[in-house]
C-alpha positions in Angstrom: 8.4 159.1 110.5 12.1 159.3 109.7 13.5 158.5 106.3 17.1 157.8 105.3 18.7 159.2 102.2 20.1 156.4 100.1 23.4 156.9 98.2 23.7 156.0 94.5 19.9 156.2 93.9 17.9 159.1 92.6 16.3 161.0 95.4 13.3 163.3 95.3 12.0 165.5 98.0 8.4 166.6 98.5 7.9 169.7 100.6 4.3 170.3 101.7 3.3 173.4 103.7 0.9 172.4 106.5 0.3 175.9 107.9 -3.4 175.7 106.8 -3.8 172.8 109.2 -1.6 173.8 112.1 -1.9 177.6 112.0 1.9 177.8 112.2 3.0 179.7 109.1 6.5 178.2 109.1 5.4 174.5 109.4 6.0 172.1 106.5 6.8 168.4 106.0 9.4 166.9 103.8 9.4 163.4 102.5 11.8 161.5 100.3 11.4 158.9 97.5 13.2 157.3 94.6 10.7 158.9 92.3 8.3 161.9 92.3 5.4 159.6 92.9 7.2 157.8 95.7 8.0 161.1 97.5 4.4 162.2 97.0 3.0 158.9 98.3 5.2 159.2 101.4 3.8 162.8 102.0 0.2 161.5 101.6 0.8 158.8 104.1 2.3 161.3 106.6 -0.6 163.7 106.1 -3.1 160.9 106.9 -1.2 159.4 109.8 0.2 162.4 111.6 -2.3 165.2 110.7 -5.5 163.2 110.2 -6.1 164.8 106.8 -9.0 163.6 104.6 -8.6 162.9 100.9 -9.7 166.4 99.7 -7.3 168.1 102.1 -4.5 165.9 100.9 -5.2 166.6 97.3 -5.1 170.3 97.9 -1.9 170.2 99.9 -0.2 167.9 97.4 -1.2 170.3 94.5 0.6 173.1 96.3 3.6 171.0 97.2 7.1 171.3 95.7 8.8 168.2 94.4 12.4 168.3 93.4 15.2 165.9 92.5 17.9 166.1 95.2 20.0 163.1 94.4 22.9 165.2 93.2 23.0 167.0 96.6 23.3 163.6 98.4 25.7 161.7 96.2 28.9 160.6 98.1 32.0 162.4 97.1 34.5 160.5 95.1 37.7 159.7 96.9 40.9 161.1 95.4 44.1 159.1 95.4 
């Protein structure tokens, strides 16, 4: 699943460690959304489709996730005349 960052919209990132599923301590997934709930929903879908997680696993992983506003990092630079 690939997501595109949209300019001029707030963007949130949800970072979920999946090392408890994959046994790879460095593995995590990142999803983006226009709200915290949207980013979280994207992560839940990815955990279901790609990792086959059940509802209790998803709830646990989402509780441990980190969700941040990143829109200011992705805003296009203003052109100077």
